[in-house]
Short mmCIF file of the C-alpha atoms (twelve columns), coordinates in Angstrom:
data_MODEL
# 
_entry.id   MODEL 
# 
loop_
_atom_site.group_PDB 
_atom_site.id 
_atom_site.type_symbol 
_atom_site.label_atom_id 
_atom_site.label_alt_id 
_atom_site.label_comp_id 
_atom_site.label_asym_id 
_atom_site.label_seq_id 
_atom_site.Cartn_x 
_atom_site.Cartn_y 
_atom_site.Cartn_z 
_atom_site.pdbx_PDB_model_num 
ATOM 1   C CA . MET A 1   0.009   -0.005 -0.001  1 
ATOM 2   C CA . GLU A 2   1.006   3.618  -0.462  1 
ATOM 3   C CA . LEU A 3   -0.015  6.621  1.615   1 
ATOM 4   C CA . THR A 4   0.243   10.240 0.488   1 
ATOM 5   C CA . VAL A 5   -0.854  13.072 2.759   1 
ATOM 6   C CA . LEU A 6   -2.460  15.719 0.569   1 
ATOM 7   C CA . ALA A 7   -3.189  18.180 3.360   1 
ATOM 8   C CA . SER A 8   -2.554  18.267 7.098   1 
ATOM 9   C CA . GLY A 9   -3.430  20.951 9.643   1 
ATOM 10  C CA . SER A 10  -6.121  23.422 10.548  1 
ATOM 11  C CA . LYS A 11  -6.527  24.563 6.924   1 
ATOM 12  C CA . GLY A 12  -7.510  21.095 5.796   1 
ATOM 13  C CA . ASN A 13  -6.794  17.384 6.161   1 
ATOM 14  C CA . CYS A 14  -6.805  14.655 3.515   1 
ATOM 15  C CA . ALA A 15  -4.880  11.436 2.960   1 
ATOM 16  C CA . TYR A 16  -4.832  9.143  -0.087  1 
ATOM 17  C CA . ILE A 17  -4.256  5.440  0.444   1 
ATOM 18  C CA . ARG A 18  -3.601  3.369  -2.644  1 
ATOM 19  C CA . GLY A 19  -3.774  -0.367 -2.752  1 
ATOM 20  C CA . GLU A 20  -3.031  -2.823 -5.487  1 
ATOM 21  C CA . HIS A 21  -6.199  -2.061 -7.442  1 
ATOM 22  C CA . GLY A 22  -8.060  0.767  -5.714  1 
ATOM 23  C CA . ALA A 23  -7.663  3.747  -3.373  1 
ATOM 24  C CA . LEU A 24  -9.363  5.464  -0.436  1 
ATOM 25  C CA . LEU A 25  -9.460  9.004  0.873   1 
ATOM 26  C CA . ILE A 26  -9.402  9.619  4.592   1 
ATOM 27  C CA . ASP A 27  -11.169 12.970 5.107   1 
ATOM 28  C CA . ALA A 28  -11.585 15.681 2.498   1 
ATOM 29  C CA . GLY A 29  -10.924 18.961 4.263   1 
ATOM 30  C CA . LEU A 30  -10.012 20.902 1.118   1 
ATOM 31  C CA . SER A 31  -12.370 21.926 -1.650  1 
ATOM 32  C CA . ALA A 32  -13.125 19.218 -4.170  1 
ATOM 33  C CA . ARG A 33  -11.234 21.123 -6.865  1 
ATOM 34  C CA . GLU A 34  -8.145  21.559 -4.704  1 
ATOM 35  C CA . THR A 35  -8.254  17.921 -3.603  1 
ATOM 36  C CA . LEU A 36  -8.333  16.698 -7.184  1 
ATOM 37  C CA . ARG A 37  -5.516  19.099 -8.113  1 
ATOM 38  C CA . ARG A 38  -3.337  17.719 -5.316  1 
ATOM 39  C CA . ILE A 39  -4.116  14.137 -6.207  1 
ATOM 40  C CA . ALA A 40  -2.933  14.856 -9.747  1 
ATOM 41  C CA . ASN A 41  0.142   16.730 -8.500  1 
ATOM 42  C CA . ALA A 42  1.063   13.768 -6.345  1 
ATOM 43  C CA . GLY A 43  0.983   11.502 -9.384  1 
ATOM 44  C CA . ALA A 44  -2.019  9.654  -7.942  1 
ATOM 45  C CA . ASP A 45  -5.227  8.657  -9.716  1 
ATOM 46  C CA . ALA A 46  -8.572  9.969  -8.547  1 
ATOM 47  C CA . SER A 47  -10.422 7.415  -10.650 1 
ATOM 48  C CA . LEU A 48  -9.129  4.675  -8.328  1 
ATOM 49  C CA . ILE A 49  -10.876 6.125  -5.298  1 
ATOM 50  C CA . GLU A 50  -13.548 3.760  -4.034  1 
ATOM 51  C CA . ALA A 51  -14.750 5.639  -0.953  1 
ATOM 52  C CA . ILE A 52  -14.151 8.597  1.365   1 
ATOM 53  C CA . LEU A 53  -13.701 7.770  5.040   1 
ATOM 54  C CA . VAL A 54  -14.575 10.624 7.395   1 
ATOM 55  C CA . THR A 55  -13.120 10.792 10.903  1 
ATOM 56  C CA . HIS A 56  -15.406 13.560 12.241  1 
ATOM 57  C CA . GLU A 57  -17.460 16.566 11.211  1 
ATOM 58  C CA . HIS A 58  -15.036 19.484 11.784  1 
ATOM 59  C CA . ILE A 59  -14.747 21.630 8.666   1 
ATOM 60  C CA . ASP A 60  -11.040 21.017 8.196   1 
ATOM 61  C CA . HIS A 61  -11.921 17.367 7.604   1 
ATOM 62  C CA . VAL A 62  -15.152 17.600 5.601   1 
ATOM 63  C CA . ARG A 63  -15.013 20.812 3.530   1 
ATOM 64  C CA . GLY A 64  -14.946 18.966 0.187   1 
ATOM 65  C CA . VAL A 65  -16.682 15.728 1.112   1 
ATOM 66  C CA . ASP A 66  -20.120 16.381 -0.378  1 
ATOM 67  C CA . VAL A 67  -19.003 17.738 -3.757  1 
ATOM 68  C CA . LEU A 68  -16.121 15.315 -4.105  1 
ATOM 69  C CA . ALA A 69  -18.205 12.231 -3.310  1 
ATOM 70  C CA . ARG A 70  -20.801 13.231 -5.894  1 
ATOM 71  C CA . LYS A 71  -18.179 14.131 -8.485  1 
ATOM 72  C CA . LEU A 72  -16.371 10.804 -8.072  1 
ATOM 73  C CA . HIS A 73  -19.585 8.786  -7.552  1 
ATOM 74  C CA . VAL A 74  -18.214 7.128  -4.433  1 
ATOM 75  C CA . PRO A 75  -19.787 6.498  -1.011  1 
ATOM 76  C CA . VAL A 76  -18.910 8.334  2.197   1 
ATOM 77  C CA . TYR A 77  -18.397 6.269  5.339   1 
ATOM 78  C CA . ALA A 78  -18.677 7.856  8.787   1 
ATOM 79  C CA . THR A 79  -20.090 7.007  12.211  1 
ATOM 80  C CA . GLY A 80  -23.762 7.737  12.891  1 
ATOM 81  C CA . GLY A 81  -22.897 10.655 15.149  1 
ATOM 82  C CA . THR A 82  -20.611 12.193 12.510  1 
ATOM 83  C CA . LEU A 83  -23.298 11.881 9.818   1 
ATOM 84  C CA . GLU A 84  -25.898 13.490 12.069  1 
ATOM 85  C CA . ALA A 85  -23.589 16.339 13.037  1 
ATOM 86  C CA . PHE A 86  -22.591 16.880 9.418   1 
ATOM 87  C CA . SER A 87  -26.242 17.155 8.375   1 
ATOM 88  C CA . GLU A 88  -27.050 19.545 11.224  1 
ATOM 89  C CA . LYS A 89  -24.079 21.804 10.487  1 
ATOM 90  C CA . TYR A 90  -23.919 21.785 6.695   1 
ATOM 91  C CA . GLY A 91  -27.357 20.655 5.543   1 
ATOM 92  C CA . PRO A 92  -28.545 17.547 3.697   1 
ATOM 93  C CA . THR A 93  -26.440 15.874 1.038   1 
ATOM 94  C CA . SER A 94  -27.341 13.815 -1.999  1 
ATOM 95  C CA . ALA A 95  -24.085 11.861 -1.715  1 
ATOM 96  C CA . ASP A 96  -24.196 8.173  -0.927  1 
ATOM 97  C CA . VAL A 97  -23.563 8.215  2.840   1 
ATOM 98  C CA . ARG A 98  -23.105 4.999  4.779   1 
ATOM 99  C CA . ARG A 99  -22.964 4.544  8.502   1 
ATOM 100 C CA . CYS A 100 -20.083 2.610  10.013  1 
ATOM 101 C CA . ARG A 101 -19.694 1.481  13.591  1 
ATOM 102 C CA . ARG A 102 -16.627 1.690  15.752  1 
ATOM 103 C CA . GLY A 103 -15.083 -1.757 16.194  1 
ATOM 104 C CA . GLU A 104 -16.919 -3.270 13.223  1 
ATOM 105 C CA . ALA A 105 -14.798 -3.829 10.130  1 
ATOM 106 C CA . PHE A 106 -16.257 -3.432 6.637   1 
ATOM 107 C CA . ALA A 107 -14.992 -4.026 3.129   1 
ATOM 108 C CA . VAL A 108 -14.379 -1.471 0.392   1 
ATOM 109 C CA . GLY A 109 -13.070 -3.238 -2.706  1 
ATOM 110 C CA . ASP A 110 -9.986  -5.137 -1.598  1 
ATOM 111 C CA . PHE A 111 -9.639  -3.068 1.548   1 
ATOM 112 C CA . SER A 112 -10.767 -4.014 5.024   1 
ATOM 113 C CA . VAL A 113 -11.571 -0.910 7.075   1 
ATOM 114 C CA . GLU A 114 -11.974 -0.889 10.841  1 
ATOM 115 C CA . PRO A 115 -13.136 2.330  12.576  1 
ATOM 116 C CA . PHE A 116 -12.044 2.813  16.192  1 
ATOM 117 C CA . ALA A 117 -13.039 5.384  18.782  1 
ATOM 118 C CA . ALA A 118 -10.991 8.593  19.073  1 
ATOM 119 C CA . SER A 119 -11.118 11.144 21.897  1 
ATOM 120 C CA . HIS A 120 -11.912 14.504 20.337  1 
ATOM 121 C CA . ASP A 121 -14.508 17.257 20.835  1 
ATOM 122 C CA . ALA A 122 -16.753 16.041 18.019  1 
ATOM 123 C CA . ARG A 123 -20.015 14.054 17.999  1 
ATOM 124 C CA . ASP A 124 -18.669 10.555 17.406  1 
ATOM 125 C CA . PRO A 125 -15.028 10.798 16.202  1 
ATOM 126 C CA . CYS A 126 -13.007 7.861  15.010  1 
ATOM 127 C CA . GLY A 127 -9.749  6.764  13.488  1 
ATOM 128 C CA . PHE A 128 -9.384  4.046  10.874  1 
ATOM 129 C CA . CYS A 129 -7.256  0.991  10.367  1 
ATOM 130 C CA . VAL A 130 -7.042  0.160  6.656   1 
ATOM 131 C CA . ALA A 131 -5.761  -3.250 5.573   1 
ATOM 132 C CA . GLU A 132 -5.090  -4.904 2.274   1 
ATOM 133 C CA . GLY A 133 -3.668  -8.390 2.284   1 
ATOM 134 C CA . ASP A 134 -1.100  -8.635 5.052   1 
ATOM 135 C CA . LEU A 135 -0.476  -4.863 5.256   1 
ATOM 136 C CA . ARG A 136 -2.223  -2.509 7.661   1 
ATOM 137 C CA . ILE A 137 -2.139  1.258  8.117   1 
ATOM 138 C CA . GLY A 138 -3.553  2.983  11.225  1 
ATOM 139 C CA . CYS A 139 -4.776  6.588  10.977  1 
ATOM 140 C CA . CYS A 140 -5.400  8.660  14.096  1 
ATOM 141 C CA . THR A 141 -5.065  12.393 13.456  1 
ATOM 142 C CA . ASP A 142 -7.483  14.091 15.949  1 
ATOM 143 C CA . THR A 143 -7.465  12.796 19.511  1 
ATOM 144 C CA . GLY A 144 -6.603  14.335 22.852  1 
ATOM 145 C CA . THR A 145 -5.251  11.113 24.292  1 
ATOM 146 C CA . ILE A 146 -4.072  7.672  23.255  1 
ATOM 147 C CA . THR A 147 -6.411  5.325  25.028  1 
ATOM 148 C CA . PRO A 148 -5.474  1.663  25.491  1 
ATOM 149 C CA . ALA A 149 -7.958  0.800  22.757  1 
ATOM 150 C CA . ILE A 150 -6.388  3.253  20.323  1 
ATOM 151 C CA . PHE A 151 -2.913  1.975  21.148  1 
ATOM 152 C CA . ASP A 152 -3.993  -1.615 20.571  1 
ATOM 153 C CA . ARG A 153 -5.336  -0.717 17.135  1 
ATOM 154 C CA . LEU A 154 -2.192  1.124  16.133  1 
ATOM 155 C CA . ALA A 155 0.033   -1.620 17.508  1 
ATOM 156 C CA . SER A 156 -1.570  -4.045 15.088  1 
ATOM 157 C CA . CYS A 157 -0.398  -1.966 12.128  1 
ATOM 158 C CA . ASP A 158 2.663   -1.875 9.909   1 
ATOM 159 C CA . ALA A 159 2.560   1.919  9.662   1 
ATOM 160 C CA . VAL A 160 0.699   4.784  11.321  1 
ATOM 161 C CA . LEU A 161 -0.504  8.275  10.462  1 
ATOM 162 C CA . LEU A 162 -0.450  9.897  13.898  1 
ATOM 163 C CA . GLU A 163 -1.212  13.363 15.189  1 
ATOM 164 C CA . SER A 164 1.609   15.415 16.740  1 
ATOM 165 C CA . ASN A 165 -0.216  18.731 16.983  1 
ATOM 166 C CA . HIS A 166 1.614   21.037 19.354  1 
ATOM 167 C CA . CYS A 167 4.676   21.684 21.436  1 
ATOM 168 C CA . SER A 168 3.391   22.122 24.989  1 
ATOM 169 C CA . LYS A 169 5.720   25.012 25.755  1 
ATOM 170 C CA . MET A 170 4.929   26.842 22.518  1 
ATOM 171 C CA . LEU A 171 1.223   26.441 23.244  1 
ATOM 172 C CA . GLU A 172 1.614   27.707 26.818  1 
ATOM 173 C CA . ASP A 173 3.705   30.737 25.722  1 
ATOM 174 C CA . GLY A 174 1.780   31.360 22.527  1 
ATOM 175 C CA . PRO A 175 -0.967  33.825 21.529  1 
ATOM 176 C CA . TYR A 176 -4.052  31.614 21.948  1 
ATOM 177 C CA . PRO A 177 -6.627  32.617 24.593  1 
ATOM 178 C CA . ALA A 178 -6.758  30.519 27.763  1 
ATOM 179 C CA . TYR A 179 -9.968  28.689 26.819  1 
ATOM 180 C CA . LEU A 180 -8.490  27.567 23.463  1 
ATOM 181 C CA . LYS A 181 -5.245  26.423 25.113  1 
ATOM 182 C CA . SER A 182 -7.311  24.430 27.592  1 
ATOM 183 C CA . ARG A 183 -9.343  22.850 24.760  1 
ATOM 184 C CA . ILE A 184 -6.243  21.846 22.789  1 
ATOM 185 C CA . ARG A 185 -4.435  20.183 25.672  1 
ATOM 186 C CA . SER A 186 -7.577  18.465 27.047  1 
ATOM 187 C CA . LYS A 187 -8.199  14.764 26.569  1 
ATOM 188 C CA . ARG A 188 -10.718 15.688 23.883  1 
ATOM 189 C CA . GLY A 189 -8.320  18.055 22.126  1 
ATOM 190 C CA . HIS A 190 -5.069  17.289 20.306  1 
ATOM 191 C CA . LEU A 191 -1.938  15.304 20.983  1 
ATOM 192 C CA . SER A 192 1.234   17.141 21.954  1 
ATOM 193 C CA . ASN A 193 4.626   16.185 20.555  1 
ATOM 194 C CA . SER A 194 5.447   14.409 23.820  1 
ATOM 195 C CA . ASP A 195 2.118   12.501 23.667  1 
ATOM 196 C CA . ALA A 196 2.928   11.327 20.137  1 
ATOM 197 C CA . ALA A 197 6.499   10.444 21.137  1 
ATOM 198 C CA . ARG A 198 5.251   8.286  24.014  1 
ATOM 199 C CA . CYS A 199 2.876   6.518  21.670  1 
ATOM 200 C CA . LEU A 200 5.680   5.885  19.179  1 
ATOM 201 C CA . GLN A 201 7.900   4.634  21.994  1 
ATOM 202 C CA . GLY A 202 5.276   2.018  22.786  1 
ATOM 203 C CA . LEU A 203 4.902   1.119  19.107  1 
ATOM 204 C CA . ALA A 204 8.669   0.721  18.592  1 
ATOM 205 C CA . GLY A 205 9.475   -2.765 17.435  1 
ATOM 206 C CA . ARG A 206 5.955   -3.197 16.046  1 
ATOM 207 C CA . ILE A 207 5.588   -0.641 13.233  1 
ATOM 208 C CA . GLN A 208 7.807   0.008  10.260  1 
ATOM 209 C CA . MET A 209 6.855   3.587  9.407   1 
ATOM 210 C CA . ALA A 210 5.174   6.679  10.897  1 
ATOM 211 C CA . VAL A 211 3.887   9.902  9.423   1 
ATOM 212 C CA . LEU A 212 3.247   12.658 11.982  1 
ATOM 213 C CA . ALA A 213 0.359   14.917 11.101  1 
ATOM 214 C CA . HIS A 214 -1.961  17.791 12.017  1 
ATOM 215 C CA . VAL A 215 1.019   19.959 13.047  1 
ATOM 216 C CA . SER A 216 0.041   23.392 14.344  1 
ATOM 217 C CA . GLU A 217 1.460   26.337 12.418  1 
ATOM 218 C CA . ILE A 218 1.318   28.519 15.541  1 
ATOM 219 C CA . ASN A 219 2.267   26.153 18.331  1 
ATOM 220 C CA . ASN A 220 4.727   23.778 16.716  1 
ATOM 221 C CA . THR A 221 7.392   23.296 14.072  1 
ATOM 222 C CA . PRO A 222 8.216   20.266 11.911  1 
ATOM 223 C CA . GLU A 223 11.705  20.236 13.433  1 
ATOM 224 C CA . LYS A 224 10.300  19.948 16.974  1 
ATOM 225 C CA . VAL A 225 7.897   17.195 15.903  1 
ATOM 226 C CA . LEU A 226 10.640  15.112 14.306  1 
ATOM 227 C CA . SER A 227 13.132  15.664 17.153  1 
ATOM 228 C CA . SER A 228 10.569  14.641 19.784  1 
ATOM 229 C CA . ALA A 229 9.528   11.556 17.804  1 
ATOM 230 C CA . LEU A 230 13.077  10.346 17.257  1 
ATOM 231 C CA . GLU A 231 13.857  10.906 20.931  1 
ATOM 232 C CA . GLY A 232 10.813  8.816  21.873  1 
ATOM 233 C CA . LEU A 233 11.864  6.014  19.532  1 
ATOM 234 C CA . GLY A 234 15.329  5.910  21.055  1 
ATOM 235 C CA . PHE A 235 17.292  2.892  19.833  1 
ATOM 236 C CA . TYR A 236 14.550  2.187  17.278  1 
ATOM 237 C CA . SER A 237 14.917  5.591  15.579  1 
ATOM 238 C CA . ASP A 238 17.083  4.140  12.825  1 
ATOM 239 C CA . GLN A 239 14.752  1.193  12.262  1 
ATOM 240 C CA . ILE A 240 11.470  3.076  11.778  1 
ATOM 241 C CA . ALA A 241 10.981  5.527  8.900   1 
ATOM 242 C CA . VAL A 242 9.533   8.755  10.307  1 
ATOM 243 C CA . THR A 243 8.344   11.763 8.331   1 
ATOM 244 C CA . VAL A 244 6.307   14.893 9.101   1 
ATOM 245 C CA . ALA A 245 3.284   15.744 6.945   1 
ATOM 246 C CA . PRO A 246 3.250   19.318 5.522   1 
ATOM 247 C CA . GLN A 247 1.582   21.889 7.727   1 
ATOM 248 C CA . ASP A 248 -0.170  24.077 5.206   1 
ATOM 249 C CA . PRO A 249 -1.643  23.774 1.728   1 
ATOM 250 C CA . GLY A 250 0.978   23.912 -1.000  1 
ATOM 251 C CA . PRO A 251 2.645   21.725 -3.662  1 
ATOM 252 C CA . VAL A 252 2.513   18.045 -2.836  1 
ATOM 253 C CA . HIS A 253 5.809   16.178 -2.523  1 
ATOM 254 C CA . PRO A 254 5.013   12.504 -1.930  1 
ATOM 255 C CA . GLU A 255 8.575   11.687 -0.966  1 
ATOM 256 C CA . THR A 256 8.315   13.940 2.076   1 
ATOM 257 C CA . CYS A 257 4.737   13.360 3.221   1 
ATOM 258 C CA . GLY A 258 3.988   9.712  2.680   1 
ATOM 259 C CA . PHE A 259 5.310   6.223  2.409   1 
ATOM 260 C CA . ARG A 260 5.030   2.991  0.509   1 
ATOM 261 C CA . LEU A 261 4.786   -0.431 2.146   1 
# 
């Protein structure tokens, strides 16, 4: 399988997973037009997309979902709470929406997809484990904590797309108001670099690759993310391929924001 991160951060989130015969999108937080442009720029093929998997209803994850799903004629999978919240916030859609349940795997083409519960301030957020054959990728990009259940799902994977949102010191010293700082560092907010590093430390010896994502432009830097992750991996740092997904929209460079298994 191959993963390319097309967008990552508060301006939009979208990842393209390609298998042997088909592909999936996880979230579509850019406009449909921009998403298709980035897919083409990455050398990927939009016609291979078989479904869009939605983690939760926040706009930076769903901005292009409705138009893109209808344009590509593919279904949208999300939890019941996410679908309800999406309809309440953005109105009804004529796209083919399908409810998935956390802990219950379903098939999309040759892929097996398992949603799992995330801890985020959304209606019914989830991450996804995507498998094809013997390979498995775990995606968890919005969660305030790594629960034992989340860790178990990620530990079953060959590679992970994991949030490393903020540097705790930069957040504390930064310009955000107190209520927003509190939200971000809560257990229903976002993972800090140290949170992500601890998770990777536990996954060391189990996974082959990691892409760190949803990096704050205000309260973090890619250099701090990478340094913290490598420190967490310790002796395993030269055995696990680690990269940082780009923070803001711009040209896509697959060699720096994705991996191939």
